N, C-alpha and C positions, 0 to 999 in steps of 0.2 A: 627276201632279197639279201644278197650278201653284203657284208659291211664294206668290203673293198669296192664294190660297185657304188655304194652310197658315198663313200669318201671321195670318189673321183667326180661326183656331180657338183655342179655349181649351186649356189644358194637358191637361185630361181628354179632350177631343176628339182631341188629337194622339196621346195614348196609345192610344185606341181605333182611330184610323186606322193607327197603326204595327202594332197587332195584326192588323188586317184585311189590310194589305198583306203582312205577314209570313206570314200563312196562305196568301195567294195565291202568294207566292214559294215556299213549301214545296210546294204542290201542283204548281206548274210544274216544280220541280226533280225531283219524284217522277215526273212524266210523262216528263221527259227521260231519266231513268234507265231507264225502260221502253222507250225508243227513239222516242218521239214528239218530233220536233224542230220542230214547227210554231210554238212560242211563243218563239223565240229573242229576237226584238225586244221582246216583252212582258216577258220575263225581265230584259232589260237596263233597261227603263224602271222596273220594280218595284224593282230594286236601287238605282236613282237616287232613287226616291221615298223609300225607307227612309233613304238617306243624307241627303236634304233634311229629313226629319222629325227625325232624330236631331240634325242640326246645329242646327236651330231650337230644339229642346228644350234643347240644351246652351247655346246663346246666351242663352236665357231664364234658365237656372239661374245663369249667370255675371253676369247683369244687363246683357248687351250689347244684347239686343233685348227688346222688350216685346210683349205680345199685340196691342196696338193701334198698333203702330208704323206711322205713315203719313207719316213725314218724307220729303218730296220733296226732291230735290237742289236746292240753291240755284241760281238762274239768275244768270248774270253780266250786269251792266248794260253796255250798249253805250256806248262812249266817244264823246263828241261830236267831230266832225271840226273841226279848226281851219280858219278861213277864210283 
């Protein structure tokens, strides 16, 4: 899941998404234990999604990031050339 999508979610939605991704991760690990190695890339992606969600939730708890954080990086002004 993209970081932009996660940033626009509320705290309750983040918890729900974390639970959903955690359930998918559990099922994939269980399948791999049974010998099905088809979802290795999906497993890696789900682990990264869980990390993104937890990081964003922690940032919000510490007050580093907010739900509606849309701060774009400041653009540098171009210097005028001397004649």
